[in-house]
C-alpha positions as CSV (number, residue, x, y, z in Angstrom):
1,X,20.4,51.6,38.7
2,X,16.9,50.6,39.8
3,X,15.6,51.4,36.4
4,X,18.1,49.0,34.8
5,X,17.1,46.2,37.1
6,X,13.5,46.8,36.6
7,X,14.1,46.8,32.8
8,X,15.9,43.6,33.1
9,X,13.3,42.0,35.1
10,X,10.6,43.1,32.5
11,X,12.7,41.8,29.8
12,X,13.0,38.3,31.4
13,X,9.2,38.3,32.2
14,X,8.6,39.3,28.5
15,X,10.8,36.5,27.3
16,X,9.2,34.0,29.7
17,X,5.8,35.1,28.4
18,X,6.8,34.7,24.7
19,X,8.2,31.2,25.6
20,X,5.2,30.2,27.4
21,X,3.0,31.3,24.6
22,X,5.2,29.4,22.2
23,X,4.8,26.3,24.3
24,X,1.0,26.8,24.6
25,X,0.7,27.2,20.8
26,X,2.9,24.2,20.2
27,X,0.7,22.2,22.6
28,X,-2.5,23.4,20.8
29,X,-1.0,22.8,17.4
30,X,-0.1,19.1,18.2
31,X,-2.7,17.4,20.4
32,X,-1.5,14.8,22.8
33,X,-1.5,11.4,21.2
34,X,-3.4,8.6,22.8
35,X,-0.7,6.1,22.1
36,X,2.9,6.4,20.7
37,X,3.7,2.9,19.5
38,X,2.4,1.5,16.2
39,X,2.7,-2.2,15.5
40,X,3.2,-3.3,11.9
41,X,4.5,-6.0,9.5
42,X,7.2,-5.3,6.9
43,X,8.3,-6.9,3.7
44,X,11.8,-8.6,3.4
45,X,14.0,-6.6,1.1
46,X,11.5,-3.7,0.7
47,X,10.7,-0.5,2.5
48,X,7.0,0.2,3.2
49,X,5.6,3.7,3.2
50,X,5.0,3.3,7.0
51,X,8.8,2.9,7.4
52,X,9.6,5.7,5.0
53,X,7.3,8.1,7.0
54,X,9.2,7.4,10.2
55,X,12.6,7.8,8.5
56,X,11.4,11.2,7.0
57,X,10.3,12.3,10.6
58,X,6.7,12.5,9.6
59,X,5.4,10.2,12.4
60,X,7.1,11.7,15.5
61,X,6.5,11.3,18.3
62,X,4.9,8.0,17.1
63,X,7.4,5.0,17.1
64,X,7.1,2.0,15.0
65,X,7.3,-1.5,16.3
66,X,8.1,-4.1,13.7
67,X,6.7,-7.5,14.6
68,X,7.9,-9.4,11.5
69,X,7.3,-9.7,7.9
70,X,4.1,-10.5,6.1
71,X,3.7,-13.0,3.2
72,X,0.7,-11.2,1.5
73,X,-1.8,-8.4,1.6
74,X,-4.7,-10.6,2.8
75,X,-2.5,-12.0,5.6
76,X,-1.5,-8.4,6.6
77,X,-5.0,-7.0,6.9
78,X,-6.3,-10.2,8.6
79,X,-3.6,-9.6,11.2
80,X,-5.0,-6.1,11.7
81,X,-8.5,-7.5,12.2
82,X,-7.2,-9.9,14.9
83,X,-5.6,-7.0,16.6
84,X,-2.0,-8.3,16.4
85,X,-0.9,-5.3,14.5
86,X,-2.3,-1.8,14.2
87,X,-1.9,-1.0,10.5
88,X,-1.6,-3.3,7.4
89,X,-2.3,-3.1,3.7
90,X,-3.9,-5.1,0.9
91,X,-5.6,-5.1,-2.4
92,X,-9.1,-3.4,-2.4
93,X,-10.9,-6.6,-3.3
94,X,-9.4,-8.4,-0.2
95,X,-10.4,-5.5,2.0
96,X,-13.9,-5.4,0.6
97,X,-14.4,-9.1,1.3
98,X,-13.3,-8.7,4.8
99,X,-15.6,-5.8,5.3
100,X,-18.5,-7.7,3.7
101,X,-17.7,-10.5,6.3
102,X,-18.3,-7.7,9.0
103,X,-14.7,-7.1,9.8
104,X,-14.6,-3.7,11.6
105,X,-11.9,-2.0,9.5
106,X,-11.6,1.1,7.2
107,X,-9.3,1.9,4.3
108,X,-7.4,5.1,5.2
109,X,-4.7,5.8,2.5
110,X,-4.0,4.1,-0.8
111,X,-0.4,2.8,-0.9
112,X,0.2,0.8,-4.1
113,X,-1.0,0.6,-7.6
114,X,0.0,0.4,-11.2
115,X,1.3,2.8,-13.8
116,X,3.6,2.8,-16.8
117,X,6.6,2.1,-14.6
118,X,5.1,-0.1,-11.9
119,X,2.6,-2.8,-12.8
120,X,1.8,-6.5,-12.5
121,X,2.5,-8.6,-15.5
122,X,1.5,-12.1,-16.5
123,X,4.5,-13.8,-18.2
124,X,5.1,-16.8,-20.4
125,X,8.3,-18.4,-21.7
126,X,9.3,-17.3,-25.3
127,X,8.7,-20.9,-26.5
128,X,5.2,-21.1,-24.9
129,X,2.3,-21.8,-27.2
130,X,0.1,-19.5,-25.1
131,X,-1.0,-16.5,-27.1
132,X,-4.5,-15.7,-26.1
133,X,-6.8,-15.9,-23.1
134,X,-8.4,-19.0,-24.4
135,X,-5.0,-20.8,-24.5
136,X,-4.9,-20.6,-20.7
137,X,-7.7,-23.2,-20.3
138,X,-6.2,-26.2,-18.6
139,X,-3.0,-24.3,-17.6
140,X,-1.5,-23.2,-14.3
141,X,-0.8,-19.6,-13.4
142,X,1.3,-18.7,-10.4
143,X,0.1,-15.8,-8.2
144,X,1.4,-14.6,-4.9
145,X,-1.7,-15.4,-3.0
146,X,-5.3,-16.5,-3.7
147,X,-8.2,-14.0,-3.5
148,X,-6.1,-10.9,-4.1
149,X,-5.0,-8.4,-6.8
150,X,-3.5,-10.9,-9.2
151,X,-6.4,-13.3,-9.1
152,X,-9.0,-10.6,-9.7
153,X,-7.0,-9.2,-12.7
154,X,-6.6,-12.6,-14.3
155,X,-10.2,-13.5,-14.0
156,X,-11.2,-10.0,-15.4
157,X,-8.8,-10.8,-18.3
158,X,-10.4,-14.1,-19.0
159,X,-14.0,-12.6,-18.8
160,X,-13.1,-9.7,-21.1
161,X,-11.8,-12.2,-23.6
162,X,-15.0,-14.3,-23.8
163,X,-14.3,-17.2,-21.5
164,X,-17.3,-18.6,-19.7
165,X,-17.4,-19.1,-15.9
166,X,-17.0,-22.8,-16.3
167,X,-14.1,-22.3,-18.7
168,X,-12.3,-19.8,-16.4
169,X,-12.5,-22.4,-13.6
170,X,-10.3,-24.6,-15.7
171,X,-7.5,-22.1,-15.4
172,X,-5.7,-23.2,-12.2
173,X,-4.2,-20.7,-9.8
174,X,-1.1,-21.8,-7.8
175,X,0.1,-19.8,-4.9
176,X,3.8,-19.2,-5.2
177,X,6.0,-16.7,-3.3
178,X,7.0,-13.8,-5.6
179,X,10.7,-14.6,-5.2
180,X,10.2,-18.0,-6.8
181,X,7.8,-16.9,-9.5
182,X,10.5,-16.7,-12.2
183,X,11.9,-20.1,-11.3
184,X,8.7,-22.1,-11.4
185,X,8.0,-20.6,-14.8
186,X,11.4,-21.4,-16.2
187,X,11.3,-24.9,-14.8
188,X,7.8,-25.6,-16.4
189,X,6.0,-26.1,-13.1
190,X,3.5,-23.4,-14.2
191,X,2.7,-22.1,-17.7
192,X,2.2,-18.5,-16.5
193,X,3.8,-16.6,-13.7
194,X,3.0,-13.1,-12.4
195,X,5.9,-10.8,-12.0
196,X,6.3,-7.1,-11.1
197,X,8.8,-4.5,-10.1
198,X,12.3,-5.6,-9.3
199,X,11.6,-9.3,-9.8
200,X,10.0,-8.7,-13.2
201,X,12.9,-6.6,-14.3
202,X,15.6,-9.1,-13.2
203,X,13.7,-11.9,-15.0
204,X,13.5,-9.8,-18.2
205,X,17.2,-9.0,-18.1
206,X,17.9,-12.7,-18.1
207,X,15.7,-13.1,-21.2
208,X,13.5,-15.9,-22.5
209,X,10.2,-14.7,-21.2
210,X,7.6,-12.1,-22.4
211,X,4.4,-10.6,-21.1
212,X,1.1,-12.1,-22.1
213,X,-0.7,-9.0,-20.6
214,X,-0.5,-6.5,-17.8
215,X,-3.0,-5.2,-15.3
216,X,-2.6,-1.8,-16.9
217,X,-3.9,-3.1,-20.1
218,X,-7.2,-3.7,-18.5
219,X,-7.5,-0.8,-15.9
220,X,-4.9,1.8,-17.0
221,X,-3.3,3.7,-14.1
222,X,-5.0,2.9,-10.9
223,X,-4.4,2.7,-7.1
224,X,-5.0,-1.0,-6.3
225,X,-4.9,-1.1,-2.5
226,X,-5.0,0.7,0.8
227,X,-3.7,0.6,4.3
228,X,-6.4,-0.2,6.8
229,X,-7.0,0.6,10.5
230,X,-9.6,-1.1,12.8
231,X,-12.7,1.0,13.6
232,X,-11.9,0.6,17.3
233,X,-8.3,1.8,16.9
234,X,-9.7,5.0,15.1
235,X,-12.3,5.6,17.9
236,X,-9.9,5.0,20.8
237,X,-7.0,6.9,19.1
238,X,-8.1,9.6,16.9
239,X,-5.1,11.8,17.3
240,X,-2.7,8.9,16.8
241,X,-4.6,7.8,13.8
242,X,-4.4,11.3,12.3
243,X,-0.6,11.5,13.0
244,X,-0.2,8.1,11.5
245,X,-2.1,8.4,8.3
246,X,-1.0,12.0,7.7
247,X,2.6,10.9,8.0
248,X,2.2,8.0,5.7
249,X,0.4,10.1,3.1
250,X,3.1,12.6,3.2
251,X,5.7,9.9,2.7
252,X,3.8,8.7,-0.3
253,X,3.7,12.1,-1.8
254,X,7.4,12.6,-1.1
255,X,8.1,9.4,-3.1
256,X,5.7,10.5,-5.8
257,X,7.5,13.9,-6.3
258,X,11.1,13.0,-5.7
259,X,13.5,11.6,-8.5
260,X,13.5,7.8,-8.4
261,X,17.3,7.7,-7.7
262,X,16.8,9.8,-4.6
263,X,14.0,7.5,-3.4
264,X,16.0,4.5,-4.2
265,X,19.0,5.9,-2.2
266,X,16.9,6.5,0.8
267,X,15.4,3.0,0.6
268,X,18.8,1.4,0.4
269,X,20.0,3.3,3.5
270,X,16.9,2.4,5.5
271,X,17.4,-1.3,4.7
272,X,21.0,-1.0,5.7
273,X,20.3,0.7,9.0
274,X,17.6,-1.7,10.2
275,X,19.9,-4.7,10.1
276,X,17.3,-7.4,9.4
277,X,19.8,-9.8,7.6
278,X,18.0,-9.3,4.2
279,X,18.9,-8.7,0.7
280,X,18.2,-5.1,-0.4
281,X,19.8,-5.3,-3.8
282,X,16.5,-5.3,-5.6
283,X,15.8,-1.7,-4.5
284,X,17.8,-0.6,-7.5
285,X,14.9,-1.5,-9.7
286,X,12.3,0.6,-7.9
287,X,10.8,3.1,-10.4
288,X,7.5,4.7,-8.9
289,X,4.9,4.3,-6.4
290,X,2.1,3.3,-8.7
291,X,-0.2,5.4,-6.6
292,X,-2.6,7.3,-8.8
293,X,-3.6,10.2,-6.5
294,X,-1.3,12.4,-4.6
295,X,-0.7,11.1,-1.0
296,X,-2.9,8.2,-1.6
297,X,-6.1,10.0,-1.3
298,X,-9.0,7.5,-1.8
299,X,-11.9,8.0,-4.1
300,X,-15.2,6.1,-4.5
301,X,-14.4,5.4,-8.1
302,X,-11.2,3.3,-7.4
303,X,-13.1,1.2,-5.0
304,X,-16.3,0.9,-7.0
305,X,-14.4,-1.0,-9.8
306,X,-13.8,-3.9,-7.4
307,X,-17.3,-3.8,-5.8
308,X,-18.8,-4.1,-9.4
309,X,-16.5,-7.0,-10.1
310,X,-17.5,-8.8,-6.9
311,X,-21.1,-8.3,-7.8
312,X,-20.6,-9.5,-11.3
313,X,-18.8,-12.5,-10.0
314,X,-21.7,-13.4,-7.6
315,X,-19.7,-12.8,-4.4
316,X,-21.6,-9.6,-3.5
317,X,-25.3,-8.8,-3.9
318,X,-26.1,-5.6,-5.7
319,X,-26.1,-2.7,-3.1
320,X,-24.5,-4.8,-0.5
321,X,-21.5,-2.6,0.0
322,X,-21.3,1.1,-0.6
323,X,-17.9,2.4,-1.6
324,X,-18.2,5.6,0.6
325,X,-18.7,3.5,3.7
326,X,-15.4,1.4,3.3
327,X,-12.9,4.2,3.6
328,X,-12.1,7.6,5.1
329,X,-9.8,10.4,4.0
330,X,-10.3,12.2,7.3
331,X,-6.7,11.8,8.3
332,X,-5.1,12.2,5.0
333,X,-2.7,15.2,4.8
334,X,-3.9,15.9,1.2
335,X,-7.6,15.2,1.8
336,X,-10.1,17.2,-0.3
337,X,-11.0,20.4,1.3
338,X,-7.9,20.8,3.4
339,X,-6.5,24.2,2.6
340,X,-2.9,24.7,1.5
341,X,-2.2,26.7,4.7
342,X,-3.4,23.8,6.9
343,X,-0.8,21.6,5.3
C-alpha cells in the first residue's frame, strides 16, 4: 500500500514537473509584451491587414483599438508621427518625404501594391478626346489625395511621354474622395479620374468609361506602400512591435495564398461583426493583395524607385536618403534569413 501511495505521489510530482516545464517553455517562447493595446485607423467598408491579423488570431495577446477611419495614406502616417495612433500605412513616396523631413518613423511591412488583378487606373469617358499624355495639358485629374501614389504615377506617366516640367504643371490635380471619383468624371467636373479595385469594377460594369493607362503599365507588379511605426515605439516596445508586425505579415501571406472567395468571405464577416454602420457590399470585388513579396517583406529596390523619382523631381538631393535606412524587416515573420523551423 505504501508503495502505491509513493508511486502516486511520484506520478503527481512528475506531472507537476512536466506542466511546470511546459509553462516555462511557453514563457520563454513568448516574451512578455511591453503593451497589449494597439491604436489604429481603419477604412470604411474595407478590412485592413491589421484587422485581418487580429481576426486570424495572429496578434494575441495584443488587442486592437480602433480610433476612427482615415481618409488617406498621408493622413494615416502623419497620425502615427503625432503619436495619436501606433501603426498606419501609406505610399512609399509619402513615407520618404516624411522621413526626409526628419519624422522618426520606419517602414516595417509592405501592405498594398499593384498586380494584374489589383491596380490603379486613370479613366476617361468613352466620348473623351483625351488619347495621349499630351492631351492632358490644361485638364483636371481626380486623385484621392495630393502628394501620394496617384500623383507620383501620373507625373511619371507625363514625364515618360515627353512632357516638360512646365507642361506637366498645366495638368491640374483635384483631390476627390475615391467614392465620388466615378461621379465627378461622369458629370464632367474632371476629365480624368483615378479608380481602383471595387470602385473601378463597379464603374466599368456601368459602362461608358475606359482606361487611359494603369500604374502597372509603368512599373509592372510592385508593392507600393508600407505600414510604419515610430522609432520610439520600436525602442520602447520591441516585443510588441515584433508581435504586431509578425501578425500583420502572416495575415498578408494568408490573403496572398488563399482563394479570393475565401478571403472575401472572411472580410464580409469581419465587417458584419464590427458593426460600424458601413456598407461592405464592395468586398465582393476584392481580387488580390497586390503585394509583390510574400508577407510584405520590404526590399531596397522597391523603395529606391521612389527615391530616384524624388531626386529626379528635385525634391531630394542625390544621396540624401538611403533606402536601407528607411525600413526594417526585423519583425517580419517571413524576413530573409529566418529559418522555416523558426516560423
